[in-house]
N, CA, C and O atoms as CSV, one atom per row, in Angstrom:
chain,resi,resn,atom,element,x,y,z
A,1,MET,N,N,0.820,-1.187,0.000
A,1,MET,CA,C,0.000,0.000,0.000
A,1,MET,C,C,0.867,1.256,0.000
A,1,MET,O,O,0.596,2.186,-0.759
A,2,ALA,N,N,1.883,1.300,0.819
A,2,ALA,CA,C,2.750,2.473,0.905
A,2,ALA,C,C,3.452,2.727,-0.418
A,2,ALA,O,O,3.672,3.875,-0.804
A,3,GLN,N,N,3.804,1.645,-1.114
A,3,GLN,CA,C,4.498,1.811,-2.383
A,3,GLN,C,C,3.617,2.532,-3.396
A,3,GLN,O,O,4.104,3.423,-4.092
A,4,GLY,N,N,2.346,2.181,-3.505
A,4,GLY,CA,C,1.436,2.847,-4.420
A,4,GLY,C,C,1.297,4.322,-4.076
A,4,GLY,O,O,1.215,5.165,-4.969
A,5,GLY,N,N,1.272,4.635,-2.789
A,5,GLY,CA,C,1.185,6.024,-2.349
A,5,GLY,C,C,2.405,6.816,-2.778
A,5,GLY,O,O,2.284,7.977,-3.168
A,6,ASN,N,N,3.588,6.200,-2.713
A,6,ASN,CA,C,4.807,6.876,-3.146
A,6,ASN,C,C,4.758,7.188,-4.632
A,6,ASN,O,O,5.164,8.272,-5.051
A,7,LYS,N,N,4.265,6.248,-5.435
A,7,LYS,CA,C,4.161,6.487,-6.873
A,7,LYS,C,C,3.213,7.640,-7.155
A,7,LYS,O,O,3.466,8.454,-8.043
A,8,GLU,N,N,2.126,7.711,-6.406
A,8,GLU,CA,C,1.163,8.796,-6.593
A,8,GLU,C,C,1.818,10.135,-6.259
A,8,GLU,O,O,1.632,11.111,-6.986
A,9,ARG,N,N,2.573,10.191,-5.181
A,9,ARG,CA,C,3.256,11.428,-4.805
A,9,ARG,C,C,4.288,11.807,-5.846
A,9,ARG,O,O,4.436,12.986,-6.167
A,10,GLU,N,N,5.011,10.823,-6.385
A,10,GLU,CA,C,5.994,11.113,-7.425
A,10,GLU,C,C,5.322,11.737,-8.637
A,10,GLU,O,O,5.831,12.708,-9.197
A,11,ARG,N,N,4.192,11.193,-9.044
A,11,ARG,CA,C,3.498,11.702,-10.210
A,11,ARG,C,C,3.006,13.127,-9.954
A,11,ARG,O,O,3.093,13.981,-10.836
A,12,LEU,N,N,2.493,13.383,-8.761
A,12,LEU,CA,C,2.002,14.712,-8.440
A,12,LEU,C,C,3.132,15.722,-8.348
A,12,LEU,O,O,2.911,16.916,-8.553
A,13,ALA,N,N,4.343,15.263,-8.042
A,13,ALA,CA,C,5.476,16.163,-7.885
A,13,ALA,C,C,6.042,16.626,-9.233
A,13,ALA,O,O,6.786,17.606,-9.273
A,14,MET,N,N,5.709,15.949,-10.331
A,14,MET,CA,C,6.240,16.301,-11.642
A,14,MET,C,C,5.667,17.637,-12.119
A,14,MET,O,O,4.456,17.853,-12.081
A,15,THR,N,N,6.544,18.518,-12.562
A,15,THR,CA,C,6.121,19.806,-13.105
A,15,THR,C,C,6.534,19.871,-14.569
A,15,THR,O,O,7.693,19.634,-14.910
A,16,ILE,N,N,5.572,20.196,-15.430
A,16,ILE,CA,C,5.847,20.337,-16.859
A,16,ILE,C,C,5.761,21.818,-17.195
A,16,ILE,O,O,4.793,22.490,-16.839
A,17,ARG,N,N,6.775,22.317,-17.877
A,17,ARG,CA,C,6.775,23.707,-18.345
A,17,ARG,C,C,7.075,23.715,-19.832
A,17,ARG,O,O,7.590,22.740,-20.379
A,18,TYR,N,N,6.747,24.829,-20.481
A,18,TYR,CA,C,6.952,24.958,-21.925
A,18,TYR,C,C,7.675,26.268,-22.211
A,18,TYR,O,O,7.261,27.330,-21.745
A,19,SER,N,N,8.755,26.183,-22.979
A,19,SER,CA,C,9.473,27.398,-23.362
A,19,SER,C,C,8.635,28.202,-24.350
A,19,SER,O,O,7.707,27.670,-24.959
A,20,ARG,N,N,8.957,29.462,-24.504
A,20,ARG,CA,C,8.270,30.324,-25.463
A,20,ARG,C,C,8.412,29.757,-26.882
A,20,ARG,O,O,7.456,29.746,-27.657
A,21,ARG,N,N,9.612,29.293,-27.202
A,21,ARG,CA,C,9.845,28.703,-28.536
A,21,ARG,C,C,8.957,27.488,-28.750
A,21,ARG,O,O,8.386,27.318,-29.827
A,22,PHE,N,N,8.837,26.634,-27.725
A,22,PHE,CA,C,7.996,25.443,-27.841
A,22,PHE,C,C,6.547,25.837,-28.121
A,22,PHE,O,O,5.908,25.265,-29.004
A,23,VAL,N,N,6.031,26.802,-27.381
A,23,VAL,CA,C,4.642,27.236,-27.546
A,23,VAL,C,C,4.410,27.749,-28.974
A,23,VAL,O,O,3.383,27.448,-29.582
A,24,LYS,N,N,5.355,28.516,-29.503
A,24,LYS,CA,C,5.236,29.025,-30.878
A,24,LYS,C,C,5.271,27.883,-31.891
A,24,LYS,O,O,4.482,27.857,-32.836
A,25,GLN,N,N,6.190,26.942,-31.688
A,25,GLN,CA,C,6.289,25.809,-32.611
A,25,GLN,C,C,5.037,24.939,-32.553
A,25,GLN,O,O,4.559,24.484,-33.592
A,26,LEU,N,N,4.499,24.703,-31.365
A,26,LEU,CA,C,3.290,23.900,-31.237
A,26,LEU,C,C,2.111,24.593,-31.914
A,26,LEU,O,O,1.279,23.935,-32.539
A,27,ALA,N,N,2.037,25.902,-31.795
A,27,ALA,CA,C,0.932,26.662,-32.407
A,27,ALA,C,C,0.925,26.514,-33.932
A,27,ALA,O,O,-0.128,26.621,-34.560
A,28,LYS,N,N,2.083,26.270,-34.519
A,28,LYS,CA,C,2.187,26.117,-35.976
A,28,LYS,C,C,1.863,24.704,-36.450
A,28,LYS,O,O,1.739,24.463,-37.651
A,29,GLN,N,N,1.726,23.778,-35.519
A,29,GLN,CA,C,1.442,22.388,-35.878
A,29,GLN,C,C,-0.048,22.222,-36.186
A,29,GLN,O,O,-0.875,22.955,-35.643
A,30,PRO,N,N,-0.394,21.269,-37.050
A,30,PRO,CA,C,-1.811,21.012,-37.344
A,30,PRO,C,C,-2.527,20.429,-36.124
A,30,PRO,O,O,-1.881,19.892,-35.224
A,31,PRO,N,N,-3.868,20.533,-36.092
A,31,PRO,CA,C,-4.643,20.030,-34.946
A,31,PRO,C,C,-4.353,18.568,-34.599
A,31,PRO,O,O,-4.370,18.196,-33.425
A,32,LYS,N,N,-4.092,17.750,-35.595
A,32,LYS,CA,C,-3.781,16.335,-35.360
A,32,LYS,C,C,-2.541,16.184,-34.468
A,32,LYS,O,O,-2.493,15.301,-33.612
A,33,ILE,N,N,-1.548,17.044,-34.673
A,33,ILE,CA,C,-0.320,16.993,-33.870
A,33,ILE,C,C,-0.595,17.516,-32.466
A,33,ILE,O,O,-0.053,16.986,-31.496
A,34,HIS,N,N,-1.428,18.548,-32.341
A,34,HIS,CA,C,-1.805,19.052,-31.003
A,34,HIS,C,C,-2.420,17.920,-30.188
A,34,HIS,O,O,-2.024,17.689,-29.046
A,35,LEU,N,N,-3.373,17.225,-30.764
A,35,LEU,CA,C,-4.036,16.130,-30.073
A,35,LEU,C,C,-3.031,15.043,-29.690
A,35,LEU,O,O,-3.024,14.570,-28.554
A,36,ALA,N,N,-2.189,14.653,-30.635
A,36,ALA,CA,C,-1.180,13.619,-30.366
A,36,ALA,C,C,-0.246,14.057,-29.237
A,36,ALA,O,O,0.119,13.250,-28.382
A,37,PHE,N,N,0.141,15.343,-29.236
A,37,PHE,CA,C,1.020,15.833,-28.172
A,37,PHE,C,C,0.354,15.713,-26.813
A,37,PHE,O,O,0.974,15.235,-25.863
A,38,TYR,N,N,-0.901,16.140,-26.704
A,38,TYR,CA,C,-1.579,16.103,-25.410
A,38,TYR,C,C,-1.791,14.668,-24.921
A,38,TYR,O,O,-1.751,14.413,-23.717
A,39,VAL,N,N,-2.011,13.746,-25.834
A,39,VAL,CA,C,-2.119,12.332,-25.457
A,39,VAL,C,C,-0.769,11.846,-24.930
A,39,VAL,O,O,-0.702,11.157,-23.912
A,40,ARG,N,N,0.297,12.210,-25.631
A,40,ARG,CA,C,1.638,11.771,-25.217
A,40,ARG,C,C,2.064,12.409,-23.902
A,40,ARG,O,O,2.720,11.755,-23.091
A,41,ILE,N,N,1.704,13.671,-23.670
A,41,ILE,CA,C,2.128,14.318,-22.436
A,41,ILE,C,C,1.421,13.678,-21.238
A,41,ILE,O,O,2.001,13.589,-20.157
A,42,GLU,N,N,0.185,13.237,-21.418
A,42,GLU,CA,C,-0.515,12.508,-20.350
A,42,GLU,C,C,0.203,11.189,-20.060
A,42,GLU,O,O,0.379,10.809,-18.903
A,43,LEU,N,N,0.606,10.508,-21.106
A,43,LEU,CA,C,1.355,9.259,-20.956
A,43,LEU,C,C,2.683,9.532,-20.256
A,43,LEU,O,O,3.082,8.787,-19.361
A,44,PHE,N,N,3.372,10.608,-20.670
A,44,PHE,CA,C,4.643,10.993,-20.070
A,44,PHE,C,C,4.487,11.250,-18.572
A,44,PHE,O,O,5.329,10.839,-17.774
A,45,MET,N,N,3.407,11.931,-18.198
A,45,MET,CA,C,3.188,12.245,-16.787
A,45,MET,C,C,2.919,10.979,-15.960
A,45,MET,O,O,3.270,10.909,-14.782
A,46,ALA,N,N,2.298,9.994,-16.588
A,46,ALA,CA,C,2.044,8.732,-15.897
A,46,ALA,C,C,3.309,7.883,-15.798
A,46,ALA,O,O,3.549,7.235,-14.779
A,47,ASN,N,N,4.122,7.887,-16.864
A,47,ASN,CA,C,5.343,7.087,-16.907
A,47,ASN,C,C,6.267,7.655,-17.976
A,47,ASN,O,O,6.088,7.345,-19.154
A,48,PRO,N,N,7.248,8.474,-17.610
A,48,PRO,CA,C,8.131,9.102,-18.599
A,48,PRO,C,C,8.890,8.106,-19.486
A,48,PRO,O,O,9.374,8.472,-20.557
A,49,PHE,N,N,8.991,6.870,-19.048
A,49,PHE,CA,C,9.753,5.897,-19.829
A,49,PHE,C,C,8.876,4.807,-20.427
A,49,PHE,O,O,9.350,3.705,-20.704
A,50,ASP,N,N,7.604,5.113,-20.624
A,50,ASP,CA,C,6.722,4.184,-21.335
A,50,ASP,C,C,7.337,3.925,-22.708
A,50,ASP,O,O,7.729,4.878,-23.383
A,51,PRO,N,N,7.433,2.672,-23.143
A,51,PRO,CA,C,8.077,2.357,-24.430
A,51,PRO,C,C,7.453,3.079,-25.634
A,51,PRO,O,O,8.141,3.316,-26.626
A,52,ILE,N,N,6.182,3.426,-25.563
A,52,ILE,CA,C,5.532,4.126,-26.679
A,52,ILE,C,C,6.205,5.475,-26.938
A,52,ILE,O,O,6.261,5.939,-28.077
A,53,LEU,N,N,6.714,6.100,-25.877
A,53,LEU,CA,C,7.339,7.422,-26.007
A,53,LEU,C,C,8.721,7.378,-26.655
A,53,LEU,O,O,9.181,8.369,-27.222
A,54,ARG,N,N,9.366,6.241,-26.568
A,54,ARG,CA,C,10.749,6.105,-27.064
A,54,ARG,C,C,11.643,7.222,-26.519
A,54,ARG,O,O,12.429,7.826,-27.249
A,55,ASN,N,N,11.501,7.474,-25.232
A,55,ASN,CA,C,12.241,8.531,-24.542
A,55,ASN,C,C,13.731,8.192,-24.547
A,55,ASN,O,O,14.130,7.095,-24.154
A,56,HIS,N,N,14.541,9.137,-24.992
A,56,HIS,CA,C,15.980,8.876,-25.027
A,56,HIS,C,C,16.779,10.177,-24.945
A,56,HIS,O,O,16.309,11.232,-25.373
A,57,PRO,N,N,18.001,10.092,-24.386
A,57,PRO,CA,C,18.865,11.274,-24.323
A,57,PRO,C,C,19.416,11.583,-25.713
A,57,PRO,O,O,19.599,10.692,-26.543
A,58,LEU,N,N,19.674,12.859,-25.941
A,58,LEU,CA,C,20.201,13.293,-27.239
A,58,LEU,C,C,21.710,13.484,-27.169
A,58,LEU,O,O,22.291,13.614,-26.092
A,59,GLN,N,N,22.315,13.498,-28.323
A,59,GLN,CA,C,23.763,13.656,-28.457
A,59,GLN,C,C,24.072,14.954,-29.200
A,59,GLN,O,O,23.163,15.680,-29.603
A,60,GLY,N,N,25.347,15.234,-29.375
A,60,GLY,CA,C,25.774,16.373,-30.185
A,60,GLY,C,C,25.354,17.702,-29.597
A,60,GLY,O,O,25.458,17.917,-28.390
A,61,LYS,N,N,24.872,18.610,-30.465
A,61,LYS,CA,C,24.544,19.965,-30.006
A,61,LYS,C,C,23.353,19.987,-29.047
A,61,LYS,O,O,23.140,20.987,-28.361
A,62,LEU,N,N,22.582,18.915,-28.988
A,62,LEU,CA,C,21.433,18.833,-28.074
A,62,LEU,C,C,21.720,17.956,-26.857
A,62,LEU,O,O,20.801,17.556,-26.142
A,63,LYS,N,N,22.999,17.660,-26.626
A,63,LYS,CA,C,23.378,16.837,-25.477
A,63,LYS,C,C,22.848,17.485,-24.194
A,63,LYS,O,O,22.926,18.701,-24.023
A,64,GLY,N,N,22.313,16.661,-23.302
A,64,GLY,CA,C,21.722,17.149,-22.065
A,64,GLY,C,C,20.209,17.273,-22.164
A,64,GLY,O,O,19.527,17.531,-21.171
A,65,MET,N,N,19.690,17.085,-23.387
A,65,MET,CA,C,18.248,17.126,-23.595
A,65,MET,C,C,17.760,15.729,-23.939
A,65,MET,O,O,18.552,14.823,-24.199
A,66,TYR,N,N,16.434,15.571,-23.937
A,66,TYR,CA,C,15.807,14.287,-24.213
A,66,TYR,C,C,14.727,14.471,-25.258
A,66,TYR,O,O,14.212,15.573,-25.447
A,67,SER,N,N,14.384,13.384,-25.939
A,67,SER,CA,C,13.367,13.422,-26.979
A,67,SER,C,C,12.323,12.348,-26.724
A,67,SER,O,O,12.640,11.235,-26.303
A,68,ILE,N,N,11.052,12.708,-26.992
A,68,ILE,CA,C,9.988,11.700,-26.987
A,68,ILE,C,C,9.292,11.748,-28.344
A,68,ILE,O,O,9.240,12.795,-28.988
A,69,ASN,N,N,8.763,10.618,-28.767
A,69,ASN,CA,C,8.012,10.547,-30.022
A,69,ASN,C,C,6.589,11.040,-29.791
A,69,ASN,O,O,5.933,10.669,-28.818
A,70,ILE,N,N,6.132,11.881,-30.708
A,70,ILE,CA,C,4.747,12.345,-30.685
A,70,ILE,C,C,3.963,11.581,-31.752
A,70,ILE,O,O,2.888,11.048,-31.479
A,71,THR,N,N,4.508,11.531,-32.965
A,71,THR,CA,C,3.973,10.703,-34.055
A,71,THR,C,C,5.166,10.035,-34.705
A,71,THR,O,O,6.280,10.097,-34.184
A,72,GLY,N,N,4.938,9.399,-35.838
A,72,GLY,CA,C,6.032,8.720,-36.529
A,72,GLY,C,C,7.235,9.609,-36.794
A,72,GLY,O,O,8.372,9.155,-36.671
A,73,ASP,N,N,7.006,10.883,-37.160
A,73,ASP,CA,C,8.120,11.772,-37.494
A,73,ASP,C,C,8.233,12.978,-36.567
A,73,ASP,O,O,9.247,13.673,-36.608
A,74,VAL,N,N,7.241,13.249,-35.744
A,74,VAL,CA,C,7.263,14.435,-34.888
A,74,VAL,C,C,7.813,14.074,-33.510
A,74,VAL,O,O,7.426,13.076,-32.901
A,75,ARG,N,N,8.730,14.922,-33.041
A,75,ARG,CA,C,9.368,14.720,-31.742
A,75,ARG,C,C,9.154,15.959,-30.879
A,75,ARG,O,O,8.979,17.064,-31.392
A,76,ALA,N,N,9.170,15.762,-29.562
A,76,ALA,CA,C,9.198,16.867,-28.607
A,76,ALA,C,C,10.491,16.721,-27.812
A,76,ALA,O,O,10.814,15.638,-27.322
A,77,ILE,N,N,11.219,17.813,-27.692
A,77,ILE,CA,C,12.503,17.804,-26.998
A,77,ILE,C,C,12.355,18.567,-25.691
A,77,ILE,O,O,11.792,19.661,-25.646
A,78,TYR,N,N,12.878,17.957,-24.623
A,78,TYR,CA,C,12.775,18.585,-23.308
A,78,TYR,C,C,14.082,18.466,-22.559
A,78,TYR,O,O,14.956,17.674,-22.913
A,79,GLU,N,N,14.199,19.278,-21.505
A,79,GLU,CA,C,15.326,19.152,-20.593
A,79,GLU,C,C,14.788,18.993,-19.187
A,79,GLU,O,O,13.665,19.397,-18.887
A,80,VAL,N,N,15.595,18.406,-18.336
A,80,VAL,CA,C,15.211,18.182,-16.948
A,80,VAL,C,C,15.962,19.186,-16.090
A,80,VAL,O,O,17.179,19.332,-16.197
A,81,ILE,N,N,15.214,19.875,-15.240
A,81,ILE,CA,C,15.824,20.829,-14.312
A,81,ILE,C,C,15.538,20.316,-12.904
A,81,ILE,O,O,14.383,20.223,-12.489
A,82,GLY,N,N,16.591,19.987,-12.184
A,82,GLY,CA,C,16.396,19.382,-10.865
A,82,GLY,C,C,15.845,17.977,-11.022
A,82,GLY,O,O,16.135,17.294,-12.005
A,83,ASP,N,N,15.060,17.552,-10.063
A,83,ASP,CA,C,14.515,16.198,-10.101
A,83,ASP,C,C,13.091,16.131,-10.620
A,83,ASP,O,O,12.627,15.059,-11.007
A,84,GLU,N,N,12.387,17.261,-10.637
A,84,GLU,CA,C,10.957,17.185,-10.881
A,84,GLU,C,C,10.437,18.131,-11.960
A,84,GLU,O,O,9.244,18.105,-12.261
A,85,VAL,N,N,11.287,18.962,-12.548
A,85,VAL,CA,C,10.816,19.939,-13.525
A,85,VAL,C,C,11.276,19.526,-14.922
A,85,VAL,O,O,12.465,19.320,-15.166
A,86,TYR,N,N,10.306,19.410,-15.833
A,86,TYR,CA,C,10.571,19.031,-17.214
A,86,TYR,C,C,10.159,20.212,-18.088
A,86,TYR,O,O,8.993,20.606,-18.103
A,87,VAL,N,N,11.122,20.775,-18.815
A,87,VAL,CA,C,10.844,21.945,-19.647
A,87,VAL,C,C,10.903,21.525,-21.108
A,87,VAL,O,O,11.958,21.149,-21.618
A,88,TYR,N,N,9.757,21.594,-21.774
A,88,TYR,CA,C,9.707,21.276,-23.196
A,88,TYR,C,C,10.212,22.465,-23.973
A,88,TYR,O,O,9.698,23.574,-23.826
A,89,GLU,N,N,11.234,22.241,-24.814
A,89,GLU,CA,C,11.937,23.306,-25.527
A,89,GLU,C,C,11.577,23.404,-27.005
A,89,GLU,O,O,11.507,24.506,-27.548
A,90,MET,N,N,11.346,22.265,-27.669
A,90,MET,CA,C,11.103,22.272,-29.116
A,90,MET,C,C,10.152,21.148,-29.496
A,90,MET,O,O,10.093,20.116,-28.828
A,91,ILE,N,N,9.400,21.361,-30.590
A,91,ILE,CA,C,8.577,20.313,-31.185
A,91,ILE,C,C,8.629,20.491,-32.687
A,91,ILE,O,O,8.572,21.614,-33.187
A,92,GLY,N,N,8.738,19.395,-33.403
A,92,GLY,CA,C,8.785,19.448,-34.864
A,92,GLY,C,C,9.147,18.092,-35.434
A,92,GLY,O,O,9.307,17.111,-34.708
A,93,THR,N,N,9.271,18.062,-36.754
A,93,THR,CA,C,9.660,16.816,-37.393
A,93,THR,C,C,11.137,16.540,-37.126
A,93,THR,O,O,11.894,17.421,-36.720
A,94,HIS,N,N,11.510,15.323,-37.360
A,94,HIS,CA,C,12.902,14.920,-37.150
A,94,HIS,C,C,13.843,15.840,-37.935
A,94,HIS,O,O,14.849,16.302,-37.396
A,95,SER,N,N,13.521,16.105,-39.197
A,95,SER,CA,C,14.404,16.941,-40.021
A,95,SER,C,C,14.421,18.403,-39.558
A,95,SER,O,O,15.444,19.072,-39.701
A,96,GLN,N,N,13.322,18.910,-39.013
A,96,GLN,CA,C,13.299,20.285,-38.504
A,96,GLN,C,C,14.161,20.430,-37.256
A,96,GLN,O,O,14.835,21.447,-37.089
A,97,LEU,N,N,14.149,19.454,-36.401
A,97,LEU,CA,C,14.830,19.553,-35.117
A,97,LEU,C,C,16.304,19.205,-35.168
A,97,LEU,O,O,17.099,19.770,-34.418
A,98,TYR,N,N,16.676,18.297,-36.029
A,98,TYR,CA,C,18.041,17.783,-36.026
A,98,TYR,C,C,18.840,18.230,-37.248
A,98,TYR,O,O,19.623,17.446,-37.786
A,99,LYS,N,N,18.661,19.463,-37.694
A,99,LYS,CA,C,19.437,19.927,-38.863
A,99,LYS,C,C,20.815,20.349,-38.468
A,99,LYS,O,O,21.602,20.765,-39.319
């Protein structure tokens, strides 16, 4: 019983924030991508490492950031600040983000 309570507290402790750039990029996405993002962010909040998200650390110029899959080609990139704050920085297709 105590273990389930700890998981609930962990989930409630997670804070999601969005950079100004992320908000602008999301606004340019079609409604289908908006819906997919909100579905994925709910999944992320329940379990950041759910296999559907394909959550992974990035390399190169984006080292220190992480990526999750939104659709087949659309990714959302975030960074972790402290233990509980996740700041989404960018959203776009693979080719838009990794040029």
